[in-house]
C-alpha positions in Angstrom: 41.2 83.9 22.6 43.8 81.4 22.0 44.2 79.9 25.5 40.4 79.0 25.4 41.0 77.7 21.9 43.8 75.5 23.3 41.6 74.3 25.9 38.9 73.7 23.5 41.3 71.7 21.4 42.6 69.6 24.5 39.4 69.1 25.6 38.1 68.3 22.5 40.9 65.5 22.0 40.2 63.7 25.3 36.8 63.6 24.8 37.1 62.2 21.9 39.9 59.9 23.1 37.5 58.7 26.3 34.3 58.1 24.3 36.2 56.9 21.6 34.5 58.9 19.2 37.9 59.4 17.1 39.4 57.0 15.1 42.4 55.3 16.2 44.7 57.3 13.4 43.5 60.7 14.9 44.3 59.7 18.5 47.3 58.3 17.6 48.8 61.2 16.3 48.0 63.2 19.5 49.0 60.8 21.7 52.5 59.7 19.7 54.0 63.2 19.5 57.9 62.9 19.9 59.4 66.0 20.3 63.1 64.4 19.6 61.8 63.2 16.1 60.1 66.6 15.6 63.5 68.3 16.1 65.5 65.9 14.3 63.1 66.5 11.0 63.0 70.2 11.7 66.9 70.1 11.4 67.3 67.7 9.0 64.7 68.8 6.3 62.7 71.8 7.2 60.0 72.0 4.2 59.0 68.1 5.2 58.8 69.2 8.8 56.6 72.3 8.0 54.2 70.1 5.7 54.0 67.4 8.3 53.2 70.3 11.2 50.6 71.6 8.7 49.2 67.8 8.3 49.3 67.6 11.9 47.4 70.6 13.0 44.9 69.9 10.1 44.3 66.5 11.8 43.5 67.6 15.0 41.3 70.5 13.8 39.6 67.7 11.5 39.0 65.4 14.6 37.3 68.4 16.5 33.7 69.0 16.7 32.1 70.8 13.6 31.2 73.5 16.2 34.8 74.2 17.2 36.2 73.7 14.0 35.6 77.4 12.3 36.9 79.2 15.4 39.9 76.7 15.3 40.8 77.5 11.5 40.5 81.2 12.5 42.9 80.9 15.6 45.7 78.9 13.4 44.8 82.2 10.8 45.8 84.5 13.8 48.9 82.1 14.7 50.5 81.6 11.4 49.9 85.6 10.7 52.5 86.2 13.7 54.8 83.8 12.8 54.9 85.0 9.0 55.2 89.0 10.5 57.7 87.8 13.2 61.6 88.5 12.5 62.4 85.5 14.2 60.7 82.3 15.9 61.7 83.7 19.3 59.3 86.9 18.6 56.8 85.0 16.9 57.0 82.8 20.4 56.9 85.5 22.8 53.8 87.2 20.7 51.9 84.0 20.1 52.2 83.5 24.2 51.4 86.7 24.8 48.0 86.1 23.1 47.7 83.2 25.0 48.2 84.9 28.2 45.5 87.5 26.9 42.8 85.1 26.1 43.3 83.2 29.6 43.0 86.4 31.4 39.4 87.3 29.5 38.2 84.1 30.5 39.4 84.7 34.0 37.6 87.9 34.0 34.8 86.6 32.4 34.2 83.9 35.0 34.7 86.5 38.1 32.1 88.6 36.5 29.7 85.7 36.2 30.5 84.4 39.6 29.9 87.9 41.0 26.4 87.9 38.9 25.6 84.7 40.2 26.6 85.3 43.8 24.9 88.6 44.1 21.6 88.1 42.1 22.7 91.1 40.0 21.4 89.2 37.1 17.7 89.6 37.8 18.7 93.0 38.4 20.5 93.6 35.1 17.5 92.0 33.0 15.2 94.4 34.8 17.3 97.2 33.9 17.4 96.2 30.4 13.6 95.7 30.0 11.8 98.6 28.2 7.9 98.9 27.2 7.4 99.0 23.7 5.5 101.6 22.1 3.2 101.3 19.2 3.4 104.4 16.6 1.4 105.2 13.8 -2.3 103.5 13.0 
């Protein structure tokens, strides 16, 4: 599910940027990500880095649609759990990456099944199979 959530975040940000729905500050945070600046902050003050990282993530989540915010917070809970349980940053990175790939594979399988269902007309057949006659009992 992680990959799907990342795509949702990205599409939400792009939509807001393109439609000018987000304030300039929120878009600014996303567009102005400077890896070297973040790296230097981590090396010089890891506590400040972590506080800034949490604020940055919270800004992105808050700039997303209300529909996505709950799912994004759940996703961050999963990521933070993996990070806290990992023995080192590389292990956390690998596990989070696995979570993303699993989510992408789940989405791929879903889309393939949907395409097959639409292409074969199997959807109508499944609806017929799931229908039933309701019997009235009692009075």
